[in-house]
N, C-alpha and C positions, 0 to 999 in steps of 0.2 A: 524595519530591517528585514531584508528578503530572506536571510538565512536563519532567522530566529527559530522558526519551527524545526528546522534540521538540527540546530545546536541543542534545542530542548530534547529532541529525540535521542541524540547521542548521550546527553547527560542522564536521561532516565535509564538507559541501557547500563550506563556505568554505575548508577546508584543501585539498580536492581541486581546487578552482578555482585557488587559488594555485600549487599544484604543476603544474597543467595549463598555466600560463603559460610554464613552463620546458621543456615537452615539446610540440614542434610536430608530431612524427611518432612514434607508438608502433607497433611492429611488430604485425601482425595476430595472430601466433601467441601473443604475450604476452596480448592481450586475450582470445583464445579460451580459453587455459588458465586465466587467472584467473577468468573468468566461469564455467567448468566447476567450479572449486573453490567459488565462491560458490553455484552451483546445488545442489551437494551438501550444503553447510551449510544452505541454505534447506529442502531436503528433510528433513534430520534434525530441524530445529526444527519443521516442520509435523507430522511423524510423532509427535514427543513431545507436541505439543499435542492431536493427534487421539486419542491413546491415553488421554486423560483422560476421555473420555466415560463416563457411567454407563448410558446408554441409546442404543444405536446406532440404534434406530428413530426417536428424536427427530431425531438427525443426518440420517438418510436422508430423512425427511419434509421437514425444513427445506431440504435440498439440492434435492430434487425440486421442491418448490413455489417455491423461490427461483429455480431455473433456468427454470421455466415463466414466472415474472413477468419475469425479466431478458430472456429471448428474446422475450416478447410486446411488450415496450415497446422492444426493440432498445437496451438500455442502453448496451452498448459502442459501438454506432454513434453514439448521441447524444453520449457523451463525446468521441469522436473528431471529430464535427461541431463541438462547442463549441471544441475545440482549433483546428480550422481557422479557425473564425470569429474567435477571438481573434487568430490569427496574421494574418489579413487586416486586422484593425483596427490592428495595430502596424506593418504593412509596406505601404508604397506600392506600387502596381502597377508603377511604372517605377523603383523604387528599393528596394534591399534594405538594411535596416539590420542590421548584424552584431550590435549590442548587443541590439536587439529580438528577433532570431532566436535568439540564445543564450538570452535570458530566457524566451521563449515555449517553446522546445523543452525546456529543462530543467524548467520549471515543469510541463509536461504529463507528463513522465516521472516526476517526483518526486511529484506530487500525485495524479494519476489512476491509482489502482491499489489492490488489495486489501490490500497490506501497510500502507499509510498508515492505512486505516480500522481494520483489525484491530489494528495496533500501538497506535494512539491509544486505542481502546476498552480494550485491555489495560492500558494505562498508567493510565487513569481508573478502571476498575472494580477492578483488582487491584493497582495500583501496581507492575505487572511491566512492565519496559522492555526485555525481551529482544528482542522483535520489532522495536521501533523502533530499537534499537541495531544490530540485524543490517541493517535497511534503511539505517541511516546509513552503514554500511561500504559497502554496495552503491552508495549514492548518491554516496559520496565518490569511489569509483573511476570511476563514470559521469561525474561532474562533471569529473573530470580529463581523461577522453577527450574530452568535449564541448567543454571550454575549449581543448584543443589544436587544435580545428578551428573552433569558433564564436567564441572570444574571451571577453572579460571579462564579457559580458552574462549568463553563466551564474550569476554570483555573486548577482544580484538575485532569483534563484528562491528564495533563503532566505526572502524575505518571505512569499510565499503558502504555502510549506511549513510554516513556523512558525505562521502564522495558522490554517491548515486543520487541522493535527494537534492544535495547542493547543486549538482550539475544541471539537474532538470529545472530547479528553481531559477538559477541564473540564466539558463537558456530561454525560459519562459519570459523573462523581463525584456528580452530583445524582439519578441514577437511583434510588438507595435512598430518596429521599424520595417516590417514586411507587410503588415495588414493595415488598411485604413481604420482610423479610430472607430467610426460607426460600426463597421463590420466586426471590429475586435470587441466592442461592447456586447454586441449580440452573441458572438462566439462564447464569451466568458459566461454569460447568462445560461446558455443552453448546454455548454460543457459542464458547468457546475450542476445543472439539473440531472444531466446524464450520469455524471460521476456520483451524484447523490443516490441514484438508483443502484449503482454498483455497490456503494456502501451499505444500502439496505440489504443487498444480497449477502454481503460479508456478515452483517449482523444476524441475519437468519441462519447462516451457516455456523456462527459462533453459538447460537442458541440450540444448535443441532436439529432445527426444523426442516432444513433443506441441505442439499449437496450441490449447490450451484457452482458450475466451473467458471468462477468469476474471472480468472486469467484469460479465458477465451472471449470474454466480453470487453477486454481492454481496447481492442481496435475501435470500439464505439466512440472513444474520446477523440480519435483522429477523424472519424467519420462525420462528426459534428461539423467540422470545417468544410468537408467535401459536400455535405448536404446543403450547408448555408451557401456555399459558392454555386451550387447548381440552382438553388432557388433564386439567387440574385441574377444568374445568367438567363433564366427563363422568365 
């Protein structure tokens, strides 16, 4: 089922929100320890995916070109700007809506990130939901924490999460209509490896070991196809 990972993600946010209503104050040490455990698990998943590469040069070129594109267009800054713009639209200058604040904050955290894109592509291309299910567990815990401070509005973030991840997953299933099977198989392997390294970066950030601008590396996933096409051409 192509949308399994997406639906599990939505369900975990729902459960996390309901649990968050019963916790008004979670000790900081609990948050830190749990997030450290999550960070380690994310690192392991990323490394497993990265080791699938059959040609490290393709991964390297994709990362380098993707990083250049992402930094050139300031992708991470633009995503943050969109988030701030949406928040301004939902919140009046002289009045703060707790429901709107919870919805906007949670939506930005759950939707804007490499795990959502990589996981949805993995679900659509390989029918592998491991990444999205891992993201679902993270989102469930985060939604619990957010709900304990921002309220019930967090639960409405399920709508953009399901629409966003589901659309990417469904679109990915149609890629085989445009790309020859042999090329598609190679693309899936190298895209998985490249995405795995982005997930490693996310894990390092969660552990607070680095501050890698992962969003600026997202074009690397598209550049895998460009690099493969160039390699086939030459």
